C-alpha positions in Angstrom: -44.0 28.7 -22.6 -47.2 27.5 -24.3 -50.7 28.0 -22.8 -51.1 24.2 -22.6 -48.1 23.9 -20.3 -49.3 26.8 -18.2 -52.7 25.1 -17.8 -51.0 21.9 -16.9 -49.1 23.6 -14.0 -52.3 25.4 -12.9 -54.1 22.0 -12.5 -51.1 20.3 -10.9 -50.4 22.9 -8.2 -53.1 23.9 -5.8 -51.2 26.7 -4.3 -51.1 29.9 -6.4 -47.7 31.0 -5.1 -46.3 27.6 -6.0 -47.6 28.0 -9.5 -45.8 31.3 -9.9 -42.6 29.8 -8.6 -42.9 26.8 -10.9 -43.6 29.1 -13.8 -40.5 31.3 -13.3 -38.3 28.3 -12.6 -39.2 26.8 -16.0 -38.9 30.1 -17.8 -35.7 31.5 -16.2 -32.4 29.9 -17.1 -30.2 28.8 -14.2 -27.4 31.2 -13.4 -23.9 30.0 -13.9 -20.8 31.2 -12.2 -18.8 33.7 -14.2 -16.6 32.1 -16.8 -18.1 28.6 -16.2 -18.9 28.2 -19.9 -15.6 29.4 -21.2 -12.7 27.2 -22.0 -10.3 29.8 -20.6 -11.2 31.8 -17.5 -8.9 34.9 -17.1 -10.0 35.2 -13.5 -8.3 31.9 -12.7 -5.1 32.5 -14.6 -3.1 33.7 -11.6 -4.4 30.8 -9.6 -3.1 28.3 -12.2 0.3 30.1 -12.3 0.5 30.2 -8.5 -0.3 26.5 -8.1 2.2 25.6 -10.9 5.0 27.6 -9.4 4.5 26.8 -5.7 4.2 23.1 -6.1 6.9 23.1 -8.8 9.2 24.8 -6.4 8.4 22.4 -3.6 9.0 19.4 -5.8 12.3 20.9 -7.1 13.9 20.9 -3.7 12.2 18.9 -1.0 12.7 15.4 -2.6 16.4 16.0 -2.5 16.7 17.2 1.1 17.2 13.7 2.5 20.2 13.0 0.4 21.4 16.6 0.9 21.4 15.9 4.7 23.6 12.9 4.1 25.9 15.0 1.8 26.7 17.4 4.7 27.5 14.5 7.0 24.3 13.7 8.9 24.0 10.1 9.8 20.9 8.0 9.1 19.9 8.2 12.8 20.2 12.0 12.7 18.1 12.2 9.6 15.4 10.2 11.4 15.6 12.6 14.4 15.1 15.5 12.0 12.0 13.9 10.6 10.7 13.2 14.1 11.0 16.9 14.9 9.3 17.9 11.6 6.4 15.7 12.7 5.6 18.4 15.3 6.1 21.1 12.7 3.5 19.4 10.4 1.0 19.3 13.2 1.5 22.8 14.5 1.8 24.9 11.3 -1.8 24.7 10.0 -3.4 25.8 13.3 -0.9 28.6 13.5 -1.6 29.6 10.0 -5.4 29.5 10.7 -4.8 31.8 13.7 -3.0 34.3 11.6 -5.7 34.3 9.0 -8.3 34.7 11.8 -6.3 37.6 13.2 -5.9 39.5 9.9 -9.0 38.3 8.2 -7.3 38.0 4.8 -5.4 35.3 3.0 -3.0 37.4 0.9 -0.8 38.9 3.7 -0.3 35.5 5.3 0.4 33.8 2.1 2.9 36.4 0.9 4.7 36.4 4.2 4.9 32.6 4.3 6.3 32.4 0.7 9.0 35.0 1.6 10.0 33.2 4.8 9.8 29.9 3.0 12.3 30.9 0.4 14.7 32.6 2.8 14.7 29.7 5.3 15.2 27.0 2.7 18.0 28.9 1.1 19.8 29.1 4.4 20.0 25.3 4.4 22.3 25.6 1.4 24.8 27.7 3.5 25.1 25.2 6.4 28.7 24.0 6.2 29.3 20.2 5.8 30.5 18.3 8.8 34.2 17.5 8.7 34.2 13.7 8.8 37.2 11.6 10.0 37.3 7.8 9.9 39.4 5.1 11.5 40.1 2.0 9.3 40.6 -1.4 10.8 41.4 -4.5 8.7 39.5 -7.7 9.5 40.3 -11.2 8.0 37.2 -13.0 7.1 36.7 -16.6 6.0 33.7 -18.7 5.1 32.6 -21.5 7.5 32.8 -25.1 6.3 29.0 -25.3 5.8 29.0 -22.0 3.9 26.2 -20.5 6.0 28.2 -18.1 8.2 31.4 -16.1 8.4 34.4 -16.5 10.7 36.4 -13.5 11.8 40.2 -13.8 12.5 39.9 -11.2 15.3 39.9 -11.0 19.1 36.7 -9.0 19.2 33.6 -8.4 17.2 33.6 -5.4 14.8 31.9 -2.2 16.1 30.2 -1.7 12.7 27.8 -4.3 11.2 28.9 -3.5 7.6 32.4 -4.4 6.3 33.8 -2.8 3.2 35.7 -4.9 0.6 38.2 -4.0 -2.1 35.4 -4.4 -4.7 32.4 -2.1 -4.9 28.8 -3.3 -5.3 25.4 -1.7 -5.2 24.1 -4.7 -3.2 25.2 -6.2 0.0 24.5 -9.6 1.7 24.2 -10.4 5.4 25.7 -13.4 7.1 25.6 -14.7 10.7 29.2 -14.1 12.0 31.3 -15.7 14.7 34.8 -15.3 16.0 37.3 -17.8 14.7 36.7 -20.3 17.5 32.9 -20.4 16.5 31.8 -19.9 20.1 31.2 -16.2 20.2 28.5 -14.8 17.9 28.9 -11.3 16.4 25.4 -11.2 15.0 24.7 -10.5 11.4 27.5 -8.8 9.5 26.9 -7.2 6.0 29.5 -7.4 3.3 29.5 -6.4 -0.4 27.9 -9.0 -2.6 30.8 -8.9 -5.0 33.1 -10.3 -2.2 31.3 -13.6 -2.2 33.3 -14.8 -5.2 36.5 -14.4 -3.3 35.4 -16.1 0.0 35.5 -19.8 -1.1 39.1 -19.5 -2.2 40.4 -18.6 1.3 40.7 -15.6 3.7 39.3 -12.3 2.5 40.6 -9.0 3.9 37.8 -6.6 4.7 37.9 -3.1 6.2 35.9 -1.9 9.1 35.3 1.9 8.7 34.6 3.6 11.9 33.6 7.2 12.0 35.2 9.4 14.6 32.8 12.2 14.0 30.6 13.1 17.0 26.9 12.9 16.3 24.4 15.6 17.3 27.1 18.3 17.1 26.8 21.9 16.1 26.2 21.0 12.4 23.1 18.9 13.4 21.6 21.4 15.7 22.1 24.2 13.2 20.5 22.2 10.5 17.6 21.2 12.7 16.8 24.8 13.7 16.9 26.1 10.2 14.9 23.1 8.8 12.3 23.5 11.5 11.5 27.0 10.4 11.7 26.1 6.7 9.3 23.2 7.1 6.9 25.4 9.1 6.8 28.0 6.4 6.4 25.3 3.7 3.5 23.7 5.5 1.9 27.1 6.0 2.2 27.9 2.3 0.8 24.6 1.1 -2.0 24.7 3.6 -3.3 28.1 2.4 -3.3 27.2 -1.3 -6.2 24.7 -1.2 -8.9 26.9 0.4 -7.9 29.8 -1.8 -8.2 27.6 -4.9 -11.6 26.3 -3.8 -13.0 29.7 -3.0 -11.8 31.2 -6.3 -13.2 28.3 -8.3 -16.6 28.6 -6.6 -16.5 32.4 -7.1 -15.4 32.5 -10.7 -16.5 29.1 -12.0 -14.3 26.3 -13.2 -13.4 22.9 -11.8 -11.3 22.4 -8.7 -9.6 19.2 -9.9 -8.7 20.9 -13.2 -7.0 23.8 -11.3 -5.2 21.4 -8.9 -3.9 19.6 -11.9 -1.5 22.5 -12.6 0.2 21.7 -9.3 0.7 18.1 -10.4 2.1 19.4 -13.7 4.6 21.6 -11.9 5.7 18.6 -9.9 6.1 16.4 -12.9 8.2 18.9 -14.7 10.6 20.4 -12.1 11.6 17.3 -10.1 13.4 15.6 -13.0 14.5 19.0 -14.4 16.2 19.8 -11.2 17.9 16.4 -11.2 19.3 17.0 -14.6 20.8 20.3 -13.5 22.2 18.7 -10.4 23.9 16.1 -12.5 25.2 18.7 -14.9 26.7 20.8 -12.1 28.2 17.8 -10.3 30.0 16.4 -13.4 33.0 18.7 -12.8 33.1 18.0 -9.1 34.7 15.1 -7.3 33.5 11.5 -7.9 31.6 11.4 -4.6 30.6 15.0 -4.4 27.1 16.2 -5.5 26.3 19.9 -6.0 22.8 20.7 -4.9 23.0 24.4 -5.7 20.6 24.2 -8.8 17.8 22.8 -6.5 18.0 25.7 -4.1 18.2 28.5 -6.8 15.4 26.9 -8.8 13.3 26.9 -5.6 14.1 30.6 -5.1 13.2 31.6 -8.6 9.9 29.7 -8.7 8.8 31.2 -5.4 9.8 34.6 -6.5 7.5 34.2 -9.5 4.7 32.9 -7.3 5.0 36.1 -5.2 4.2 38.2 -8.3 1.3 35.9 -9.2 -0.2 35.9 -5.7 0.1 39.7 -5.5 -2.0 40.0 -8.7 -4.5 37.3 -7.7 -8.0 38.4 -6.5 -8.1 36.5 -3.2 -11.2 36.8 -1.1 -11.7 36.9 2.6 -11.6 33.7 4.6 -14.6 31.6 5.6 -15.1 31.7 9.4 -13.8 28.6 11.1 -16.1 26.3 13.1 -15.5 24.4 16.3 -14.9 20.7 15.6 -14.3 19.4 19.1 -17.9 18.3 19.7 -18.0 16.7 16.2 -14.7 14.9 16.8 -16.0 13.2 19.9 -19.1 12.0 18.1 -17.1 10.6 15.2 -14.5 8.8 17.3 -17.1 6.7 19.0 -17.8 4.7 15.8 -15.9 1.4 15.5 -15.5 1.5 11.7 -14.1 5.0 11.9 -11.6 4.0 14.6 -10.4 1.1 12.5 -10.3 3.2 9.3 -8.1 5.9 11.0 -5.8 3.2 12.6 -5.1 1.6 9.2 -4.9 5.0 7.5 -2.2 5.8 10.0 -0.3 2.6 9.0 -0.6 3.6 5.3 0.9 6.9 6.3 3.9 5.1 7.9 4.7 3.2 4.7 4.2 6.4 2.6 6.5 8.4 4.9 9.2 5.6 4.9 9.5 5.3 1.1 9.2 9.1 0.4 12.0 9.8 2.9 14.4 7.1 1.9 13.5 6.3 -1.8 16.3 8.6 -3.1 18.7 7.2 -0.6 18.4 3.6 -1.8 18.4 4.7 -5.5 21.6 6.7 -4.9 23.1 3.5 -3.3 22.3 1.7 -6.6 24.2 4.5 -8.5 21.2 6.3 -9.8 21.7 9.6 -11.6 19.8 12.5 -10.1 17.6 13.1 -13.2 16.3 9.5 -12.7 15.4 10.4 -9.1 13.2 13.2 -10.4 11.5 11.0 -13.0 10.1 8.8 -10.2 7.8 11.7 -9.3 6.8 12.2 -12.9 5.8 8.6 -13.4 3.6 8.4 -10.3 2.0 11.8 -11.0 1.2 11.2 -14.7 -0.1 7.6 -14.1 -2.5 8.9 -11.4 -4.3 11.4 -13.7 -6.4 8.9 -15.9 -7.2 6.9 -12.8 -9.0 9.9 -11.2 -11.6 9.9 -14.0 -12.3 6.2 -13.4 -12.6 6.7 -9.7 -16.4 6.5 -9.2 -16.8 3.5 -11.4 -13.9 1.6 -9.8 -15.1 2.5 -6.2 -18.6 1.3 -6.8 -17.5 -2.0 -8.3 -14.6 -2.8 -5.8 -15.6 -1.0 -2.6 -13.7 1.4 -0.4 -12.3 -1.1 2.1 -11.0 -3.4 -0.7 -9.3 -0.5 -2.4 -7.6 0.6 0.8 -6.4 -3.0 1.2 -5.1 -2.8 -2.4 -3.2 0.4 -1.3 -1.4 -1.6 1.3 -0.3 -4.2 -1.3 0.7 -1.4 -3.7 2.9 0.1 -1.0 4.4 -3.4 -0.4 5.2 -3.9 -4.1 6.8 -0.5 -4.3 8.9 -1.0 -1.2 9.8 -4.6 -1.8 10.6 -3.8 -5.4 13.4 -1.5 -4.4 14.9 -4.2 -2.2 14.9 -6.6 -5.0 16.3 -4.6 -8.0 20.0 -3.8 -8.6 19.5 -1.6 -11.6 17.9 1.8 -10.7 16.2 2.1 -14.1 13.8 -0.7 -13.0 12.2 2.1 -10.9 9.7 2.9 -13.7 7.4 -0.1 -13.4 7.8 0.0 -9.6 6.7 3.7 -9.5 3.4 2.9 -11.3 2.3 1.5 -7.9 2.5 5.0 -6.5 -0.6 6.0 -8.5 -2.5 3.5 -6.4 -0.7 3.7 -3.1 -0.7 7.5 -2.8 -2.9 9.4 -5.1 -5.7 7.0 -5.7 -5.6 5.9 -2.0 -6.3 9.4 -0.8 -9.2 9.7 -3.2 -10.7 6.5 -1.8 -10.1 7.5 1.8 -11.7 10.9 1.3 -14.8 9.5 -0.3 -15.0 6.8 2.3 -15.3 9.5 4.9 -18.5 10.5 3.2 -19.8 7.0 3.7 -18.7 6.6 7.3 -19.8 9.9 8.7 -23.1 11.8 8.6 -23.2 14.7 6.1 -22.6 17.3 8.7 -19.5 15.6 10.0 -17.8 14.7 6.7 -15.5 17.7 6.8 -14.4 16.9 10.4 -13.6 13.3 9.5 -11.7 14.2 6.4 -9.7 16.7 8.4 -8.9 14.1 11.1 -8.0 11.5 8.4 -5.6 13.9 6.7 -3.9 14.7 9.9 -3.6 11.0 10.9 -2.2 10.1 7.5 -0.1 13.0 6.2 1.1 14.2 9.6 1.3 11.5 12.2 1.7 8.6 9.8 4.3 10.1 7.6 6.3 11.4 10.6 6.4 8.2 12.5 7.2 6.2 9.3 10.2 8.5 8.5 11.5 8.4 12.0 11.1 4.6 12.6 12.5 3.9 9.1 15.7 5.8 9.7 16.5 3.9 12.8 15.6 0.6 11.1 18.0 1.4 8.3 20.7 2.3 10.8 20.4 -1.1 12.4 19.9 -3.5 9.5 21.0 -1.6 6.4 19.0 -0.2 3.4 18.1 -3.4 1.6 16.9 -5.4 4.6 15.0 -2.3 6.0 13.0 -2.0 2.7 12.4 -5.7 2.7 11.1 -5.8 6.3 8.9 -2.8 5.8 7.5 -4.3 2.6 6.5 -7.5 4.4 4.9 -5.5 7.2 2.8 -3.7 4.6 1.6 -7.0 3.2 0.6 -8.2 6.7 -1.3 -4.9 7.5 -3.3 -5.2 4.3 -4.2 -8.8 5.1 -5.1 -7.8 8.7 -7.4 -4.9 7.5 -9.3 -7.3 5.2 -9.7 -9.9 8.0 -10.8 -7.3 10.5 -13.4 -6.1 8.0 -14.6 -9.6 7.2 -14.9 -10.8 10.8 -16.1 -7.6 12.5 -16.5 -4.3 10.7 -18.7 -5.6 7.8 -21.7 -5.6 10.2 -21.5 -1.8 10.4 -21.7 -1.3 6.6 -24.7 0.7 5.7 -25.7 1.4 9.3 -27.7 4.6 10.0 -24.7 6.4 11.6 -23.7 7.3 8.1 -25.5 9.6 5.8 -28.7 7.8 4.5 -27.6 8.8 1.0 -23.8 8.7 1.2 -23.6 8.5 -2.6 -24.5 12.1 -2.9 -21.6 13.3 -0.8 -19.3 10.8 -2.5 -20.3 12.1 -6.0 -19.8 15.7 -4.9 -16.2 14.9 -3.8 -15.5 12.9 -6.9 -16.9 15.6 -9.1 -14.3 18.0 -7.6 -11.5 15.5 -8.0 -9.9 17.4 -5.2 -7.7 14.5 -4.3 -5.4 14.8 -7.3 -3.0 15.9 -4.6 0.8 16.3 -4.9 2.4 14.0 -2.4 4.7 16.8 -1.2 1.6 18.4 0.4 1.7 17.1 3.9 -2.0 17.4 4.4 -3.3 16.6 1.0 -6.4 18.7 0.5 -7.6 18.5 4.1 -8.5 22.2 4.2 -10.1 22.2 0.8 -12.1 19.1 1.6 -13.3 20.6 4.8 -14.4 23.7 2.9 -16.1 21.6 0.3 -18.0 19.4 2.7 -19.3 22.3 4.7 -20.8 23.9 1.6 -24.1 22.9 0.2 -23.9 21.1 -3.2 -25.7 23.9 -4.9 -23.0 26.3 -3.8 -20.9 25.1 -6.7 -23.2 27.2 -9.0 -23.3 30.1 -6.5 -26.0 32.4 -5.3 -26.3 36.1 -6.1 -24.7 37.0 -2.8 -21.9 34.4 -3.1 -21.0 35.7 -6.6 -20.3 39.2 -5.5 -16.9 40.3 -6.6 -14.1 39.2 -4.3 -12.3 41.9 -2.4 -8.7 42.0 -3.0 -6.6 40.7 -0.1 
C-alpha cells in the first residue's frame, strides 16, 4: 500500500485500532473456501455421485408405483387409501430421522442405514403377488333418446357400474345422462366408449357391464400397505438427509449448492425415461395387457448400491444442533398474509399431488408407451434449469404473489391438457408447464418467505411452507383425486380438478387485491428482505426434484440460520470435517 493511502486512512479514522484494522483489511486478501476457485473440486466428487445416484434411483421407480399398484389388482380407491396413509409417513419420517441424528450425532450411520432399508423394503414390493381378479359380465341394451341428449337402457334396473364397455376400444370415453326405457327412472351419468357413438343413431347398441367380484381391502391390499409404509418412510428419511449434508459440504469445501443439486435433477432426467424403455423392452414378450416392472426395481437396487459406496467414502461432518421452533411458529402464524400464503400453498400442493399420482394412469389409458412416461419427467426438469437463472429478474418485475397465481394457472393448463388430448405424445408441450407449476413455484414460495418473515424466522416459515405443500397438500390431493376418479372417471376428474385450479388462482389474486395488499412492505417482515431473497436465489437451492417430498426444507432452514458471510467460511468453520 502506498504512503499516500496510509496517510489518508490516518486522517479518516480517529481511532488508532480502527486504523490498524482498516490497514490489514485492505492489505490482506479475503479467504476463500477450499476449492472455491477451481472448476473441479475433488472434495465434492462423492457428493455429486451420491445425489446423482440417490435421486436417479428414486425417479427410476417411484413414478411407476401408481400404475404398478393397479397392475397387481388394487382399485383406484385402494390406491387413494395408500396415498392417504403415506401422508402420515411423510409427516413423521423427518422428525424421526432428526431424532436418530440427534441420538448418534452423525449423519453417515443414519444415511447408510436408511439407504439399505430403503432398497430392501422397495424390492419387497416387487414380490407381492397380484390379486386374482374375477369378473361378472352382464349385457345391457342401450339406445339413444329421441333428442339425442341421453341414453335409454333396456333393463329392469340401473347398472351397478357407471362405465359400460363396448365391442370397440377407445382411449376416450363420453358421459351421458341415462334413464331406464320408460324414461322415468334416472340412472345418473353413464360413461361409454367414444367410438360407440357412431353405432348409437342406427339403433340399439349392446354394451357390457363388467362387475368385479374381487373383494377390496383384502390380504393383498394390507400386505402392500404395510410394505409400502416402511418403504416410503425409508425413502423420505434418505431424501431428507441429503440436503443438509450437501449444504454443509458446500460451505465447508466451497462450491455452489445449486450446482451440486443439479446433479440430482440430471439423475432424474436420465433414469426415468431409461427405466421406461427397459420396461417396454421386457414387456414386449409378455401378454398384451401385462407390463413387467422388474427393470424398475432392479435399477433402483443397483443405483442405491452404488450410492452406498459413495456415501461410505464421502467426508460427512457432524450435524448442526437443532433449534426449538415452537415459539417462532406461533409468532409467524399470527400474520394474515402468512396464513393466506400457507393456505394457497396447501392448495397448490393438492394439485401437484393429484397430477403426480395419476399422470401415468391417464397416459396409460391413452395407450402411452412406458418410455414416454419417463420423458415427462425429463421435459419438466430440463425446462426448469434456465428459468432458475432468470429467477431474480422475473421475481422483481412480476412479484411473488403474481407468480404464485401463475403457478395455479400452470397447474390448470397441465391438468386440463391431459383431459383434452387423445394422443399421449401431446404431453411434451403440456409438461413445459411443470417448470412453472412445480420447480419455479417452489423457488418463488421460498424467496417469498424471506419477504413475509423477519430474518430470524425465515427458516421456520420455509420449513412450515415445505411441510404444508410437499406433505399435507400432496397427500390430500392424491387421496381426494383417487376417490374423484373412482366416481366420475379419469377424464372428468382431470377436467374438474383443472377448473378448480383456475378458480383458486383467481381467488388468490382477488384476496390479495382486496385485502392482503395492505400488508405488503409492513414492518413485520425484514426491513431489507431483498438481502435474504438474494441469498436464497444465489444458492438456487430450489432446483428441487419433485420426488423429494419436502423440497429443500431442511437445506433452506440450514441456509437461513447461517449468516450470509458463512458462505465464505471462518477459520473455525473451515476445519476439516470429521468422517462420519
